[in-house]
C-alpha positions as CSV (number, residue, x, y, z in Angstrom):
1,X,50.1,-48.9,9.5
2,X,52.8,-49.7,6.9
3,X,56.5,-48.8,7.5
4,X,57.7,-45.7,5.9
5,X,61.1,-44.5,4.8
6,X,62.0,-41.0,5.9
7,X,64.9,-39.0,4.5
8,X,67.5,-37.9,7.1
9,X,68.0,-34.2,6.5
10,X,69.9,-32.9,9.5
11,X,69.9,-29.2,10.5
12,X,68.7,-26.6,8.0
13,X,67.6,-23.0,7.5
14,X,65.0,-21.4,5.4
15,X,66.7,-20.0,2.3
16,X,65.7,-16.4,1.5
17,X,67.4,-14.1,-1.0
18,X,68.1,-11.5,1.7
19,X,70.4,-14.0,3.6
20,X,71.5,-16.1,0.6
21,X,75.2,-15.2,1.0
22,X,75.2,-15.7,4.7
23,X,73.5,-19.2,4.4
24,X,76.2,-20.3,2.0
25,X,78.9,-19.4,4.5
26,X,77.2,-20.9,7.6
27,X,78.9,-24.0,9.1
28,X,76.9,-27.1,9.6
29,X,74.0,-26.4,7.2
30,X,72.9,-29.8,5.8
31,X,69.8,-28.6,3.9
32,X,67.7,-25.6,3.1
33,X,64.0,-25.0,2.4
34,X,62.9,-22.4,-0.2
35,X,59.4,-21.1,-0.9
36,X,58.4,-23.0,-4.0
37,X,56.4,-20.1,-5.6
38,X,59.4,-17.8,-5.3
39,X,61.8,-19.8,-7.6
40,X,61.6,-20.3,-11.4
41,X,62.7,-23.8,-12.5
42,X,64.5,-22.4,-15.6
43,X,66.3,-19.6,-13.7
44,X,67.2,-21.0,-10.3
45,X,69.1,-18.6,-8.1
46,X,72.8,-19.0,-8.3
47,X,73.0,-19.4,-4.6
48,X,70.7,-22.4,-4.6
49,X,72.7,-23.9,-7.5
50,X,76.0,-23.6,-5.6
51,X,74.4,-25.2,-2.5
52,X,73.2,-28.1,-4.6
53,X,76.6,-28.6,-6.1
54,X,78.0,-28.8,-2.6
55,X,75.5,-31.6,-1.8
56,X,73.1,-29.4,0.3
57,X,69.6,-30.7,-0.1
58,X,67.0,-28.2,-1.2
59,X,63.3,-28.7,-0.3
60,X,60.5,-26.7,-2.0
61,X,57.9,-25.5,0.5
62,X,54.6,-24.6,-1.2
63,X,52.2,-21.9,0.1
64,X,49.5,-21.6,-2.5
65,X,47.8,-24.9,-3.1
66,X,45.2,-24.5,-0.5
67,X,44.9,-28.2,0.3
68,X,42.3,-27.6,3.0
69,X,40.1,-25.6,0.5
70,X,36.8,-27.0,-0.8
71,X,38.0,-26.9,-4.4
72,X,40.2,-29.7,-5.8
73,X,43.9,-28.7,-6.3
74,X,44.5,-26.6,-9.3
75,X,46.3,-28.5,-12.1
76,X,48.5,-25.7,-13.1
77,X,49.7,-25.0,-9.6
78,X,50.4,-28.8,-9.2
79,X,52.4,-28.9,-12.4
80,X,54.5,-25.9,-11.3
81,X,55.2,-27.5,-7.9
82,X,56.2,-30.8,-9.5
83,X,58.5,-28.9,-12.0
84,X,60.2,-27.1,-9.1
85,X,60.8,-30.4,-7.2
86,X,62.4,-31.9,-10.3
87,X,64.6,-28.8,-11.0
88,X,65.8,-28.7,-7.4
89,X,66.3,-32.5,-7.2
90,X,64.3,-32.4,-4.0
91,X,63.7,-35.6,-2.0
92,X,60.2,-34.4,-1.0
93,X,57.8,-31.4,-1.3
94,X,55.9,-29.8,1.6
95,X,52.7,-27.8,1.8
96,X,50.2,-26.6,4.5
97,X,47.0,-27.9,6.0
98,X,45.2,-24.7,5.3
99,X,42.8,-22.9,2.9
100,X,44.0,-19.8,1.1
101,X,41.0,-19.0,-1.1
102,X,37.2,-19.6,-1.0
103,X,34.1,-19.0,-3.1
104,X,33.9,-19.7,-6.8
105,X,31.6,-22.2,-8.6
106,X,30.9,-24.3,-5.5
107,X,29.2,-21.3,-3.8
108,X,28.2,-19.3,-7.0
109,X,30.1,-16.4,-5.6
110,X,33.3,-14.6,-6.5
111,X,36.6,-16.4,-5.6
112,X,38.3,-14.6,-2.7
113,X,42.0,-14.8,-1.9
114,X,43.1,-14.8,1.8
115,X,46.7,-13.8,1.0
116,X,47.6,-16.1,4.0
117,X,47.1,-19.5,5.5
118,X,43.8,-20.0,7.3
119,X,42.8,-23.0,9.5
120,X,40.4,-25.7,8.3
121,X,37.7,-26.9,10.6
122,X,38.5,-30.2,12.3
123,X,35.4,-31.9,11.0
124,X,34.6,-35.1,9.1
125,X,33.7,-33.1,6.0
126,X,37.0,-31.1,6.1
127,X,39.0,-34.3,6.7
128,X,37.4,-36.2,3.8
129,X,38.1,-33.3,1.5
130,X,41.6,-32.8,2.7
131,X,42.4,-36.6,2.3
132,X,41.1,-36.5,-1.3
133,X,43.0,-33.4,-2.1
134,X,46.2,-34.8,-0.7
135,X,45.8,-38.0,-2.8
136,X,45.4,-35.8,-5.9
137,X,48.7,-34.0,-5.1
138,X,50.5,-37.2,-4.2
139,X,49.6,-38.6,-7.6
140,X,50.8,-35.5,-9.4
141,X,54.2,-35.1,-7.6
142,X,57.4,-36.9,-8.5
143,X,58.4,-37.1,-4.9
144,X,56.7,-37.7,-1.5
145,X,54.5,-35.0,0.1
146,X,54.6,-33.8,3.7
147,X,52.0,-31.4,5.1
148,X,52.4,-28.8,7.9
149,X,50.2,-27.9,10.8
150,X,49.6,-24.1,10.8
151,X,49.4,-21.3,13.3
152,X,45.9,-19.8,13.9
153,X,44.4,-16.8,15.5
154,X,40.9,-18.1,15.4
155,X,39.0,-21.3,16.2
156,X,36.1,-22.9,14.3
157,X,33.0,-23.6,16.3
158,X,31.7,-27.2,16.7
159,X,34.9,-29.0,15.8
160,X,34.8,-32.8,16.1
161,X,38.5,-33.6,16.6
162,X,41.6,-32.3,18.3
163,X,44.6,-31.4,16.2
164,X,46.4,-34.6,17.1
165,X,43.4,-36.8,16.2
166,X,42.9,-34.9,12.9
167,X,46.5,-35.4,11.9
168,X,46.5,-39.1,13.0
169,X,43.6,-39.9,10.8
170,X,45.0,-37.8,7.9
171,X,48.3,-39.8,8.0
172,X,46.4,-43.1,8.5
173,X,44.2,-42.6,5.5
174,X,46.7,-41.1,3.0
175,X,50.2,-42.1,4.2
176,X,51.3,-38.5,3.9
177,X,54.3,-37.3,5.9
178,X,54.1,-34.6,8.5
179,X,56.0,-31.3,8.8
180,X,55.5,-30.4,12.4
181,X,56.0,-26.7,13.2
182,X,56.6,-26.5,17.0
183,X,56.2,-22.7,16.8
184,X,52.7,-23.2,15.5
185,X,51.9,-25.6,18.3
186,X,53.0,-22.8,20.7
187,X,50.9,-20.3,18.8
188,X,47.8,-22.5,19.1
189,X,48.5,-23.0,22.8
190,X,48.4,-19.2,23.4
191,X,45.6,-18.4,21.0
192,X,43.3,-21.4,21.2
193,X,44.2,-22.9,24.5
194,X,45.5,-26.2,22.9
195,X,48.0,-28.3,24.8
196,X,51.1,-29.0,22.7
197,X,51.9,-32.1,24.8
198,X,48.5,-33.5,24.1
199,X,48.9,-32.9,20.4
200,X,52.3,-34.7,20.5
201,X,50.6,-37.5,22.5
202,X,48.0,-38.0,19.8
203,X,49.7,-37.5,16.5
204,X,51.9,-40.1,14.8
205,X,55.3,-38.6,15.5
206,X,56.9,-41.4,13.5
207,X,55.4,-39.9,10.3
208,X,57.3,-36.7,10.8
209,X,59.4,-35.7,7.7
210,X,61.0,-32.7,9.5
211,X,60.3,-29.9,12.0
212,X,60.0,-26.2,11.7
213,X,61.3,-23.8,14.5
214,X,60.5,-20.1,14.4
215,X,59.9,-17.0,16.5
216,X,57.1,-14.6,17.1
217,X,55.7,-12.2,19.7
218,X,52.8,-11.7,22.0
219,X,50.6,-8.6,22.0
220,X,47.4,-8.2,24.1
221,X,47.2,-11.9,24.8
222,X,47.6,-12.9,21.2
223,X,50.6,-14.7,19.8
224,X,51.7,-13.6,16.3
225,X,53.7,-16.2,14.4
226,X,55.9,-13.5,12.7
227,X,58.9,-15.5,11.6
228,X,60.7,-12.1,12.3
229,X,61.8,-12.5,15.9
230,X,64.1,-14.8,17.9
231,X,63.0,-18.3,18.8
232,X,61.5,-18.1,22.4
233,X,62.1,-20.6,25.1
234,X,58.6,-22.1,25.1
235,X,59.1,-23.1,21.4
236,X,62.4,-24.8,22.2
237,X,60.7,-26.6,25.1
238,X,58.1,-28.1,22.7
239,X,61.0,-29.0,20.3
240,X,62.7,-30.8,23.3
241,X,59.4,-32.7,24.1
242,X,59.0,-33.8,20.5
243,X,62.7,-34.9,20.2
244,X,62.3,-36.9,23.4
245,X,59.5,-38.9,21.7
246,X,61.0,-39.3,18.2
247,X,64.3,-38.3,16.6
248,X,63.4,-35.6,14.1
249,X,64.8,-36.5,10.6
250,X,65.4,-32.8,10.1
251,X,65.0,-29.5,12.0
252,X,64.8,-26.2,10.2
253,X,65.0,-22.6,11.4
254,X,62.6,-20.2,9.7
255,X,63.1,-16.5,9.4
256,X,61.3,-14.4,6.8
257,X,61.8,-10.8,7.9
258,X,63.9,-8.5,10.2
259,X,67.0,-10.6,9.4
260,X,69.6,-10.4,12.1
261,X,73.4,-10.6,11.7
262,X,74.6,-14.1,10.5
263,X,76.2,-14.7,13.9
264,X,72.7,-14.4,15.5
265,X,71.2,-16.9,13.1
266,X,74.1,-19.3,13.7
267,X,73.6,-18.9,17.5
268,X,69.9,-19.9,17.1
269,X,70.9,-22.9,15.0
270,X,73.3,-24.0,17.6
271,X,70.6,-23.7,20.3
272,X,68.3,-25.8,18.2
273,X,70.9,-28.5,17.7
274,X,71.7,-28.5,21.4
275,X,68.0,-28.7,22.3
276,X,67.5,-31.8,20.2
277,X,70.7,-33.4,21.3
278,X,69.9,-32.9,25.0
279,X,66.4,-34.3,24.6
280,X,67.7,-37.4,22.8
281,X,70.5,-37.9,25.5
282,X,68.0,-37.5,28.3
283,X,65.6,-40.1,26.7
284,X,68.5,-42.5,26.2
285,X,69.8,-42.2,29.8
286,X,66.3,-42.6,31.2
287,X,65.7,-45.7,29.0
288,X,63.0,-44.1,26.9
289,X,64.5,-44.0,23.4
290,X,63.1,-41.7,20.7
291,X,61.2,-43.7,18.1
292,X,63.9,-44.1,15.5
293,X,63.6,-47.8,14.7
294,X,66.3,-48.4,12.2
295,X,68.8,-45.9,10.8
296,X,70.4,-46.4,7.4
297,X,72.5,-43.2,7.4
298,X,73.1,-39.8,8.8
299,X,72.3,-36.5,7.1
300,X,71.3,-37.3,3.6
301,X,70.5,-40.9,4.5
302,X,67.1,-42.3,5.6
303,X,65.4,-43.8,8.6
304,X,62.7,-46.5,8.4
305,X,59.9,-46.1,11.0
306,X,56.5,-47.6,11.8
307,X,53.7,-45.3,12.8
308,X,52.4,-45.9,16.3
309,X,48.8,-46.6,17.3
310,X,46.8,-43.5,18.3
311,X,47.1,-42.3,21.9
312,X,44.3,-43.1,24.4
313,X,41.3,-41.0,23.6
314,X,42.3,-40.5,19.9
315,X,39.8,-41.6,17.3
316,X,41.2,-44.5,15.3
317,X,40.1,-44.5,11.7
318,X,39.7,-47.4,9.3
319,X,42.7,-48.3,7.1
320,X,43.2,-46.3,4.0
321,X,40.3,-46.8,1.6
322,X,37.8,-47.3,4.4
323,X,34.8,-45.2,5.3
324,X,35.1,-41.5,4.6
325,X,36.9,-42.3,1.3
326,X,33.8,-42.1,-0.9
327,X,32.1,-39.3,-2.8
328,X,33.1,-35.9,-1.3
329,X,30.7,-33.8,-3.4
330,X,28.3,-33.0,-0.6
331,X,31.0,-32.4,1.9
332,X,32.8,-30.1,-0.5
333,X,29.7,-28.1,-0.9
334,X,29.2,-27.7,2.9
335,X,32.9,-26.9,3.4
336,X,32.8,-24.3,0.5
337,X,30.0,-22.4,2.1
338,X,31.6,-22.4,5.5
339,X,35.0,-21.3,4.3
340,X,33.5,-18.6,2.0
341,X,31.5,-17.1,4.8
342,X,34.5,-16.9,7.1
343,X,36.8,-15.5,4.4
344,X,34.3,-13.0,3.3
345,X,33.9,-11.8,6.9
346,X,37.7,-11.4,7.2
347,X,38.5,-9.6,3.9
348,X,35.2,-8.1,2.7
349,X,33.5,-6.9,5.9
350,X,30.5,-9.2,5.7
351,X,28.8,-10.4,8.9
352,X,30.7,-12.7,11.2
353,X,29.5,-16.3,10.9
354,X,27.6,-17.7,13.9
355,X,29.8,-19.2,16.5
356,X,33.0,-17.3,15.8
357,X,34.7,-14.9,18.3
358,X,34.1,-11.4,16.8
359,X,37.0,-9.9,18.6
360,X,39.4,-12.6,17.5
361,X,38.1,-12.4,13.9
362,X,38.9,-8.7,14.0
363,X,42.5,-9.4,15.0
364,X,42.7,-11.9,12.2
365,X,41.3,-9.5,9.7
366,X,43.8,-6.8,10.7
367,X,46.6,-9.3,10.5
368,X,45.5,-10.4,6.9
369,X,45.3,-6.7,5.8
370,X,48.7,-6.0,7.3
371,X,50.3,-9.0,5.6
372,X,48.7,-8.0,2.3
373,X,50.1,-4.5,2.6
374,X,53.5,-5.8,3.3
375,X,53.6,-8.2,0.3
376,X,52.3,-5.5,-2.0
377,X,55.1,-3.2,-0.8
378,X,57.6,-6.0,-1.8
379,X,56.1,-6.8,-5.2
380,X,55.6,-3.1,-6.1
381,X,58.3,-1.3,-4.0
382,X,57.7,1.9,-6.1
383,X,54.4,2.4,-4.3
384,X,55.8,3.0,-0.8
385,X,58.5,5.2,-2.4
386,X,55.9,7.3,-4.2
387,X,53.5,7.5,-1.3
388,X,55.9,7.6,1.6
389,X,54.3,7.3,5.1
390,X,50.8,7.5,3.5
391,X,51.3,4.1,1.8
392,X,50.3,1.8,4.7
393,X,47.3,3.7,6.1
394,X,46.0,4.3,2.5
395,X,46.4,0.6,1.6
396,X,44.7,-0.6,4.8
397,X,41.8,1.8,4.2
398,X,41.5,0.5,0.6
399,X,41.7,-3.2,1.6
400,X,39.0,-2.9,4.3
401,X,36.1,-3.7,1.9
402,X,38.1,-4.7,-1.2
403,X,39.2,-8.3,-1.1
404,X,42.1,-9.5,-3.2
405,X,40.9,-11.6,-6.2
406,X,43.8,-11.7,-8.6
407,X,47.1,-12.0,-6.8
408,X,49.4,-9.4,-5.3
409,X,50.6,-7.7,-8.5
410,X,47.0,-7.2,-9.6
411,X,46.3,-5.9,-6.1
412,X,49.0,-3.3,-6.4
413,X,47.6,-2.1,-9.7
414,X,44.0,-2.0,-8.4
415,X,45.2,0.0,-5.3
416,X,47.0,2.6,-7.5
417,X,43.9,2.9,-9.7
418,X,41.7,3.4,-6.6
419,X,43.9,6.2,-5.4
420,X,43.9,7.9,-8.7
421,X,40.1,7.6,-9.1
422,X,39.5,9.0,-5.6
423,X,41.7,12.1,-6.0
424,X,44.6,10.7,-3.9
425,X,47.4,11.2,-3.1
426,X,47.2,14.8,-2.0
427,X,50.6,15.7,-3.3
428,X,50.5,16.7,-7.0
429,X,53.9,15.3,-7.7
430,X,53.2,12.0,-6.1
431,X,49.9,11.8,-8.0
432,X,51.7,12.3,-11.3
433,X,54.4,9.7,-10.5
434,X,51.7,7.3,-9.4
435,X,49.8,7.8,-12.6
436,X,52.9,7.2,-14.7
437,X,53.7,4.0,-12.7
438,X,50.1,2.8,-13.2
439,X,50.2,3.5,-17.0
440,X,53.5,1.6,-17.4
441,X,52.3,-1.5,-15.6
442,X,48.6,-1.7,-16.5
443,X,49.1,-4.3,-19.2
444,X,49.6,-4.8,-22.9
445,X,46.0,-4.0,-23.9
446,X,45.9,-1.0,-26.4
447,X,44.9,2.3,-24.7
448,X,41.7,2.5,-26.8
449,X,40.6,-0.8,-25.3
450,X,41.3,-0.2,-21.6
451,X,40.2,2.5,-19.2
452,X,43.6,4.3,-19.4
453,X,42.4,7.3,-21.4
454,X,39.4,7.8,-19.1
455,X,41.5,7.4,-16.0
456,X,44.1,9.8,-17.4
457,X,41.4,12.5,-18.1
458,X,40.0,12.0,-14.6
459,X,43.4,12.3,-13.0
460,X,44.2,15.4,-15.1
461,X,41.0,17.1,-13.9
462,X,41.8,16.3,-10.3
463,X,45.3,17.7,-10.7
464,X,44.1,20.9,-12.5
465,X,41.7,21.6,-9.6
466,X,44.5,21.8,-7.1
């Protein structure tokens, strides 16, 4: 495998608007990562601009491409991601090895949105499609791409590779970098019985662009990768194992909700630095040095590394351009049907596909609905204000057999319309406020050409009956 140059990033934290001021004041922050879809290139947040002027690297982290989906990457989404990379002067862009939507023309069925990252099957079909999708993205971006392993609640039946083997072949065939999330390795250990050490044995650690560290919680034997809790010791242990094998070019703390005081975030960052430092020191004193072959700088510089051969038992693939790099049409069709059947079972209540654990799929379905409710509450905060404690149970009941098809803002409007058409909410005042909110946001189409008047009459009849 060819040598690769990896940017040295240092220690970072996920930039979120809720902690923007605190991040700017934190000592020792070399870089930050921002969710790509949450920033507008022409109107970057002032906090990010100030960080950039101070020399802090900003990396856009995409969540919506769906690289593991059967469809080829959407050109408009790719253009948006490339524009954000340029605006942020980013050294690289990252995305996920996941699918986020399924259906559409390949299955002659409606396109369904998951609203979250779902695992791809570790099969030859899925690998071939993923490799081709990644090459399309690499050609469209102005900077290198790195892809992240995801956390999963469910396992696909009849998989053909372990996670390490899958990632090794992916890197071998595309040259893509890896964003290794050690919290996700822990999640998959608890939920799917996968050994983190074996994954690290098999994957090419020298291809790592940087590392994610995050917290979660366990409930009824299931680990939930919440990004809303402190980093647990088992995750730090996996980080130490990784750092003993290869010096991570960058390590980043992720936190998306339930933000603690800045001092607590700083404490976690210190613990992460110490974990990496101790692992490197231990490797050096034992004579087993991490795989940093040549260093050409510290934070902001780069390291040049060569990818290792696969571990014993891993499947070695041909060089890039070898078998598996031909026409993916048939494989895309098979993958499309499999992913659509799974997603439909999760978000539309259709039968569980053969081979899946029904109980675990139920856990995943509830998790998707809960996340969907949470995001709708953020993009349309007026709805929980109007509905109060009724918002979440009403939304979950609505979402049970109504999959999301047009994004979260459309989802919020459809939810409000559903409540109005079904004579809810029970409180007359709340019903009137909800109707006014829906009218204001239901779009620029003239009233005579949309169902507004019909809905208004139906709502008025409901209110008059009370």
